[in-house]
C-alpha positions as CSV (number, residue, x, y, z in Angstrom):
1,M,-23.8,79.5,-67.4
2,S,-27.6,78.7,-68.1
3,R,-29.2,75.9,-66.4
4,P,-29.8,73.7,-69.8
5,I,-26.1,74.3,-70.6
6,R,-24.9,73.0,-67.1
7,R,-27.3,70.0,-67.4
8,A,-26.0,69.1,-70.6
9,L,-22.3,69.3,-69.5
10,T,-23.0,67.2,-66.5
11,A,-24.6,64.5,-68.5
12,M,-21.7,64.5,-71.0
13,L,-19.0,64.2,-68.0
14,A,-21.2,61.3,-66.6
15,A,-21.2,59.4,-70.0
16,A,-17.4,59.9,-70.2
17,V,-16.8,58.6,-66.8
18,L,-18.9,55.6,-67.4
19,T,-17.1,55.1,-70.8
20,L,-13.8,55.2,-69.1
21,G,-15.0,53.0,-66.4
22,L,-16.3,50.3,-68.8
23,A,-13.1,50.7,-70.7
24,A,-10.9,50.3,-67.6
25,C,-12.8,46.9,-66.8
26,G,-12.5,45.7,-70.3
27,S,-8.6,46.3,-70.0
28,A,-8.3,44.5,-67.0
29,K,-10.1,41.5,-68.3
30,D,-9.1,41.5,-72.1
31,D,-5.4,42.6,-71.4
32,K,-4.7,39.8,-68.7
33,P,-2.0,37.4,-70.0
34,D,-2.8,33.8,-70.5
35,A,-1.6,31.7,-67.6
36,A,1.0,29.7,-69.3
37,A,2.3,32.6,-70.8
38,S,2.7,34.7,-67.4
39,G,3.9,31.9,-65.5
40,D,1.2,32.2,-62.9
41,A,1.3,28.8,-61.1
42,G,-2.0,29.7,-59.4
43,S,-4.0,30.4,-62.6
44,W,-6.2,27.8,-64.4
45,P,-7.3,27.1,-67.0
46,R,-4.0,27.4,-68.9
47,T,-3.3,26.8,-72.6
48,V,0.3,25.1,-73.0
49,T,2.3,25.4,-76.3
50,H,4.4,22.4,-76.9
51,D,5.9,20.3,-79.5
52,K,2.6,18.9,-81.1
53,G,0.6,22.2,-80.8
54,Q,-1.6,23.5,-77.7
55,T,-3.4,21.9,-75.1
56,K,-5.6,23.3,-72.6
57,I,-5.6,22.2,-68.9
58,D,-8.5,23.0,-67.0
59,A,-7.1,22.7,-63.5
60,K,-4.1,21.6,-61.6
61,P,-3.2,18.1,-62.6
62,Q,-3.7,15.6,-59.7
63,K,-3.1,12.6,-61.7
64,I,-0.1,12.2,-64.1
65,V,1.4,9.9,-66.7
66,A,4.7,10.2,-68.0
67,L,5.8,8.1,-70.7
68,D,9.7,8.7,-70.7
69,N,12.0,8.0,-67.9
70,S,13.4,11.5,-67.9
71,L,9.8,12.7,-67.8
72,V,8.9,10.4,-64.9
73,E,11.8,12.0,-63.0
74,A,10.8,15.4,-64.0
75,V,7.4,14.9,-62.6
76,V,8.8,13.2,-59.2
77,L,11.1,16.3,-58.9
78,L,8.1,18.6,-59.0
79,D,6.2,16.5,-56.5
80,G,3.3,15.5,-58.7
81,K,1.3,12.6,-58.4
82,L,2.4,10.0,-60.7
83,V,0.0,7.4,-61.2
84,G,1.7,5.7,-64.3
85,G,5.1,6.0,-66.0
86,I,7.8,4.4,-68.0
87,G,10.2,2.5,-65.5
88,S,11.8,0.2,-67.8
89,Y,14.2,1.6,-70.1
90,R,16.6,-0.1,-72.6
91,N,18.3,-2.7,-70.1
92,L,16.9,-1.2,-67.0
93,T,13.8,-2.7,-65.3
94,G,11.5,-0.9,-62.8
95,F,11.8,2.7,-61.4
96,P,15.1,3.9,-60.2
97,E,15.4,3.5,-56.6
98,Y,16.6,6.8,-55.8
99,L,13.3,7.9,-56.7
100,G,11.8,5.9,-53.4
101,D,8.6,6.3,-52.1
102,A,7.4,9.0,-54.8
103,V,7.1,5.9,-57.2
104,K,5.9,3.1,-54.9
105,D,2.0,3.3,-56.2
106,T,3.1,4.1,-59.9
107,K,1.8,1.7,-62.2
108,E,4.3,0.7,-65.0
109,V,2.6,1.2,-68.5
110,G,5.1,0.4,-70.7
111,P,7.3,-0.8,-72.4
112,L,8.6,2.1,-73.8
113,D,8.2,1.4,-77.5
114,S,4.6,0.5,-77.0
115,P,2.8,1.9,-74.1
116,N,-0.2,0.1,-72.8
117,L,-3.0,2.5,-73.8
118,E,-5.9,0.7,-72.0
119,L,-4.0,0.8,-68.6
120,I,-3.4,4.5,-69.0
121,A,-7.1,5.2,-69.5
122,Q,-8.1,3.1,-66.7
123,L,-5.8,5.2,-64.4
124,E,-7.8,8.3,-65.5
125,P,-5.1,10.8,-65.6
126,D,-5.5,14.4,-66.0
127,L,-2.2,15.0,-67.6
128,I,0.0,13.0,-69.8
129,V,3.6,13.9,-71.0
130,S,5.7,12.2,-73.3
131,A,8.1,13.1,-76.3
132,T,7.5,13.4,-80.1
133,V,10.7,11.3,-80.5
134,R,9.2,8.5,-78.3
135,H,5.4,8.6,-79.3
136,D,4.7,10.9,-82.1
137,A,2.1,8.3,-83.7
138,L,0.3,8.1,-80.3
139,Y,-0.4,11.6,-79.6
140,D,-3.9,11.8,-81.1
141,K,-4.8,8.7,-79.0
142,L,-3.3,9.7,-76.0
143,S,-4.9,13.3,-76.2
144,E,-8.4,11.5,-76.4
145,I,-7.6,10.0,-72.9
146,A,-6.4,13.2,-71.2
147,P,-4.7,16.5,-71.9
148,T,-1.4,15.6,-73.5
149,V,1.7,17.6,-73.6
150,F,4.9,16.5,-75.8
151,V,8.4,17.9,-75.6
152,K,10.5,17.2,-78.8
153,T,13.2,15.1,-77.6
154,T,14.7,14.1,-74.0
155,G,18.5,14.4,-74.2
156,P,19.9,17.9,-75.2
157,Q,17.2,20.0,-73.9
158,W,16.6,18.1,-70.7
159,Q,16.3,21.6,-68.7
160,D,14.0,23.1,-71.2
161,N,11.8,19.9,-70.8
162,L,11.7,20.4,-67.0
163,G,10.2,24.1,-67.7
164,L,7.6,22.5,-70.0
165,V,6.3,19.8,-67.5
166,A,6.4,22.4,-64.6
167,Q,4.3,24.7,-66.8
168,A,1.7,21.9,-67.4
169,M,1.6,21.1,-63.8
170,G,1.5,24.8,-62.4
171,E,5.0,24.3,-60.8
172,E,7.2,26.8,-62.4
173,Q,8.7,28.4,-59.5
174,K,9.6,25.0,-58.2
175,A,11.1,24.1,-61.2
176,A,13.5,27.2,-61.5
177,T,14.3,26.8,-57.9
178,K,15.6,23.1,-58.5
179,L,17.4,24.1,-61.7
180,A,19.0,27.0,-60.2
181,D,20.1,25.1,-57.0
182,F,21.7,22.5,-59.2
183,K,23.4,24.9,-61.5
184,A,24.9,26.7,-58.2
185,R,26.1,23.4,-56.7
186,A,27.6,22.3,-60.1
187,K,29.6,25.5,-60.1
188,K,30.8,25.0,-56.9
189,V,31.7,21.3,-57.5
190,G,33.5,22.4,-60.8
191,D,35.4,25.2,-59.3
192,A,36.7,23.0,-56.7
193,I,37.7,20.4,-59.0
194,N,39.3,23.1,-61.4
195,A,41.4,24.5,-58.5
196,K,42.5,21.2,-57.0
197,A,43.4,19.5,-60.4
198,A,44.6,22.5,-62.5
199,N,41.7,22.8,-64.9
200,P,41.6,19.0,-65.9
201,T,40.1,18.1,-69.2
202,I,37.3,15.2,-69.0
203,S,36.9,12.6,-71.6
204,I,33.5,10.7,-71.6
205,V,33.6,7.3,-73.2
206,R,30.4,5.1,-73.7
207,F,30.8,1.6,-74.6
208,L,27.6,0.0,-76.4
209,D,26.9,-2.7,-78.4
210,G,27.7,-0.9,-81.5
211,P,30.2,1.9,-82.2
212,T,31.9,3.3,-79.2
213,R,30.9,6.8,-78.6
214,L,32.7,10.0,-77.0
215,M,30.1,12.2,-75.6
216,G,29.6,15.8,-76.8
217,K,28.6,19.1,-75.5
218,K,24.8,18.5,-76.6
219,S,24.5,15.3,-74.5
220,F,23.0,15.0,-71.1
221,I,26.3,14.4,-69.6
222,G,28.0,17.2,-71.8
223,I,25.4,19.8,-70.5
224,V,26.2,18.6,-67.0
225,L,30.0,19.2,-67.3
226,S,29.5,22.6,-69.0
227,D,27.3,23.6,-66.1
228,A,30.1,22.6,-63.8
229,G,32.6,24.7,-66.1
230,L,35.0,21.5,-66.7
231,A,36.9,21.5,-69.7
232,R,36.6,18.8,-72.6
233,P,39.4,17.5,-74.9
234,E,39.2,18.9,-78.2
235,A,37.5,16.0,-79.9
236,Q,34.6,16.0,-77.5
237,N,34.4,20.0,-77.3
238,V,31.9,19.8,-80.2
239,D,28.3,20.8,-80.5
240,E,27.1,17.2,-81.1
241,F,25.4,14.6,-79.2
242,S,28.3,12.3,-79.5
243,V,31.1,11.1,-82.0
244,E,31.6,7.7,-82.9
245,I,35.3,6.1,-82.9
246,S,36.9,2.8,-83.7
247,E,39.8,1.3,-82.2
248,E,42.3,3.3,-84.4
249,Q,40.8,6.5,-83.1
250,I,41.4,5.7,-79.5
251,E,43.6,8.8,-79.0
252,K,40.5,10.9,-79.4
253,A,39.4,9.6,-76.1
254,D,42.2,11.0,-74.4
255,A,42.4,13.6,-71.4
256,K,43.6,14.1,-68.2
257,W,40.6,12.3,-66.6
258,I,38.6,9.6,-68.3
259,F,35.0,8.5,-67.3
260,V,33.8,5.3,-68.7
261,T,30.3,3.9,-68.9
262,T,29.2,0.6,-70.4
263,Y,25.8,0.0,-71.7
264,K,24.3,-3.4,-72.0
265,G,26.3,-5.4,-74.7
266,G,29.2,-2.8,-74.7
267,A,31.4,-5.3,-72.3
268,D,33.1,-6.8,-75.4
269,S,33.9,-3.3,-77.0
270,K,35.3,-2.1,-73.5
271,S,37.5,-5.2,-73.5
272,K,38.8,-4.6,-76.9
273,F,39.5,-1.2,-76.3
274,E,41.2,-1.4,-73.0
275,S,43.6,-4.2,-74.3
276,N,44.6,-2.3,-77.2
277,P,48.2,-0.6,-77.0
278,L,46.7,2.5,-78.1
279,W,44.5,2.7,-75.1
280,Q,47.6,2.3,-72.5
281,R,49.2,5.1,-74.2
282,L,46.3,7.7,-73.2
283,E,47.2,10.1,-70.5
284,G,44.3,9.6,-68.2
285,V,45.3,5.7,-68.4
286,K,49.1,6.2,-67.7
287,S,48.3,8.5,-64.9
288,G,45.6,6.1,-63.3
289,Q,42.8,8.5,-63.9
290,V,40.2,6.5,-65.4
291,K,36.8,5.8,-63.4
292,D,34.0,3.4,-64.5
293,V,30.7,5.1,-63.5
294,R,27.3,4.2,-63.8
295,D,25.9,4.4,-67.4
296,E,22.0,4.5,-66.1
297,I,23.1,7.7,-64.2
298,W,25.6,9.5,-66.3
299,M,23.8,8.6,-69.7
300,T,20.1,7.7,-69.2
301,S,18.7,9.3,-66.1
302,V,18.7,12.8,-68.0
303,S,17.2,14.4,-64.9
304,V,18.1,16.9,-62.3
305,Q,18.2,14.0,-59.7
306,G,20.8,12.1,-62.3
307,A,22.9,15.3,-62.6
308,H,23.2,15.6,-58.8
309,M,24.4,12.0,-58.5
310,I,27.0,12.8,-61.4
311,L,28.1,15.9,-59.1
312,D,28.4,13.2,-56.3
313,D,30.6,10.9,-58.5
314,L,32.9,13.8,-59.8
315,A,33.3,15.3,-56.1
316,A,34.4,11.9,-55.0
317,A,36.8,11.0,-57.8
318,F,38.7,14.4,-57.4
319,G,38.5,14.3,-53.6
320,V,36.7,17.8,-53.4
321,D,33.6,18.9,-51.3
322,A,30.5,17.8,-53.0
323,A,28.8,21.2,-52.0
324,K,25.8,19.7,-50.6
């Protein structure tokens, strides 16, 4: 091979290697998945897709404001620094005691229906989380204060909401572990209950200052019971948040076990139902298997913390190991 030809081939080979090297470098950069999509908790900035669109978060949030009680609990569960939150909810005042020191320095920025935007701004958060069902009209104003992430609603999708909050906080693995731990415990408690009580049906009755509700499968409590593998009576084994009943429909509340909660203003309805002869005919009532439980836990906590406390109550009611 002549020297000129050899020289030409060498140059072509060098150019090819350089081209491949640049392409490889380009691929490594251009094909790297977005931090939010990859779930890499250490990668910042990241863009989070949520119910109101997309929000870029430059760095791991150090000061968070949560504008729904269930999101307050999600942030606390993930060990975030909650500088502001909605503590009062409906007939509740202050943050739940079971959140302990995690909220001792958290500023109340409520009420729920009209958060104090001026106070929120003074707290200088680097992340705000809320829900479209709560504060749709405030999204733009909140986004002017800090990067803002909205879940759609708070009840039926509480487990998905935890994942979205975790994504915004860079705590995906922690959220996955916490949720997996709850599901494992729920199954253990549910299996123990089914073994001891021969697969009982569980009725959930909620008395309010309006129509009485039987809680369906798409409610917070419905999902907890489903994770525990506990059966529901036919009238409540529905893909609905709840079913409203009148006194004439009391039989729909029947099951081997009946758990009752009473929200503010619901005491009169509860009294009327329980004094009705139809209530006395229910299987759970006749067998003495009716339990009053805390509305603020079974209905409105909407959190992993609340779900664990429901398992505590269920284990105690049936006399089985709480699997803690």
